[in-house]
C-alpha positions as CSV (number, residue, x, y, z in Angstrom):
1,M,0.0,0.0,0.0
2,R,2.8,2.4,0.9
3,L,4.6,1.7,-2.4
4,M,1.4,2.4,-4.3
5,L,0.9,5.7,-2.5
6,K,4.5,6.8,-3.3
7,S,4.0,5.8,-6.9
8,L,0.8,7.8,-7.1
9,A,2.5,10.8,-5.6
10,V,5.4,10.6,-8.0
11,L,3.0,10.2,-10.9
12,L,0.9,13.2,-9.8
13,F,4.0,15.4,-9.3
14,S,5.3,14.3,-12.8
15,A,2.0,15.2,-14.4
16,I,2.1,18.7,-12.8
17,V,5.7,19.3,-13.8
18,M,5.1,18.1,-17.3
19,S,2.1,20.3,-17.8
20,S,4.1,23.3,-16.4
21,C,7.0,22.6,-18.8
22,S,5.0,23.5,-21.9
23,K,6.7,26.2,-24.0
24,D,3.4,28.1,-23.9
25,T,3.5,28.3,-20.1
26,D,4.5,31.6,-18.6
27,P,6.3,31.1,-15.3
28,A,4.7,34.2,-13.8
29,D,1.3,32.7,-14.2
30,V,1.7,29.4,-12.5
31,D,2.8,28.2,-9.0
32,V,4.9,25.2,-10.4
33,F,7.2,25.6,-13.3
34,A,10.2,23.9,-14.9
35,G,11.9,24.9,-18.1
36,T,15.2,25.3,-19.8
37,F,16.4,28.6,-21.3
38,K,19.4,28.8,-23.7
39,G,21.6,31.8,-24.5
40,S,24.3,34.0,-23.0
41,I,25.1,33.3,-19.4
42,G,27.6,34.7,-17.0
43,Y,29.0,34.7,-13.5
44,R,31.5,36.7,-11.5
45,D,33.0,36.6,-8.1
46,N,36.4,37.5,-6.5
47,D,38.1,34.4,-8.0
48,R,36.7,33.9,-11.4
49,T,34.6,35.3,-14.3
50,V,32.6,33.1,-16.7
51,S,31.0,34.3,-19.8
52,A,29.6,31.6,-22.2
53,N,26.7,30.4,-24.3
54,G,24.9,27.8,-22.2
55,N,21.6,27.2,-20.5
56,V,19.7,27.8,-17.3
57,F,17.2,25.3,-16.0
58,V,14.5,27.2,-14.0
59,T,12.2,25.7,-11.4
60,K,9.6,27.6,-9.5
61,V,7.4,26.4,-6.6
62,G,5.2,29.1,-5.2
63,S,7.3,32.3,-5.1
64,R,10.7,30.4,-4.8
65,Y,12.8,30.2,-7.9
66,D,15.9,28.0,-8.5
67,F,18.3,28.7,-11.4
68,R,20.6,25.9,-12.4
69,F,23.3,27.2,-14.8
70,S,25.5,25.1,-17.1
71,E,29.2,25.8,-17.8
72,G,30.2,25.3,-14.2
73,I,28.4,28.4,-12.9
74,P,27.1,27.9,-9.4
75,D,23.4,27.5,-9.0
76,L,21.3,30.4,-7.8
77,T,18.7,28.9,-5.5
78,G,16.1,30.0,-3.1
79,V,15.4,33.3,-4.7
80,Q,12.1,34.8,-3.8
81,F,10.5,37.4,-5.9
82,E,7.6,39.8,-5.9
83,K,5.8,40.4,-9.1
84,K,6.0,44.0,-10.3
85,D,4.2,43.8,-13.6
86,A,3.1,41.1,-16.0
87,N,6.6,39.5,-16.2
88,T,9.0,41.4,-14.1
89,M,9.9,40.3,-10.6
90,T,12.2,41.9,-8.1
91,S,14.0,40.2,-5.2
92,I,12.4,40.4,-1.8
93,G,14.1,39.7,1.5
94,S,17.8,40.4,2.3
95,D,19.5,37.5,0.5
96,G,20.3,39.4,-2.7
97,T,19.4,42.1,-5.1
98,G,18.5,42.2,-8.7
99,L,16.0,42.1,-11.5
100,I,14.7,39.1,-13.3
101,T,12.4,39.2,-16.2
102,I,10.9,35.9,-17.2
103,T,8.3,35.1,-19.8
104,K,7.3,31.9,-21.7
105,D,10.0,32.8,-24.3
106,R,12.7,34.7,-22.5
107,L,14.8,34.9,-19.3
108,V,16.9,37.9,-18.4
109,I,18.9,37.9,-15.1
110,G,21.0,40.5,-13.4
111,F,21.4,39.3,-9.8
112,S,23.9,39.8,-7.0
113,R,24.3,37.9,-3.7
114,N,27.2,38.0,-1.2
115,G,29.7,39.4,-3.7
116,R,28.7,37.0,-6.5
117,N,26.9,38.1,-9.7
118,W,24.8,36.1,-12.1
119,T,23.6,37.2,-15.6
120,A,21.6,35.6,-18.3
121,D,20.0,36.6,-21.6
122,C,18.3,33.5,-22.8
123,T,15.4,32.2,-24.9
124,R,13.3,29.1,-24.8
């Protein structure tokens, strides 16, 4: 019975994520989102600078966003944003500052946290 409940939960979660991954889904309009954006990405801290063509895998649950970068760029996780207009969100809380614009077709990031800076100009 327990295995059946776990399987059902995984199946339900997968169905939600799959429906939220549609290229027609705007992340600002849903509570659960997962999608990959490709384009120009960057990162800078005291030790290194990365500028490359790569991708960012974005997940959103509620108001929490996680950005998983390729090219060895550290992930940017646990970012909470407040919606300012149809597709622009600004950081809330004290864990970083920046502006993220995300639509069903485009992701633009300029974000700083603890002396580290992430950038992205990507499409899906």
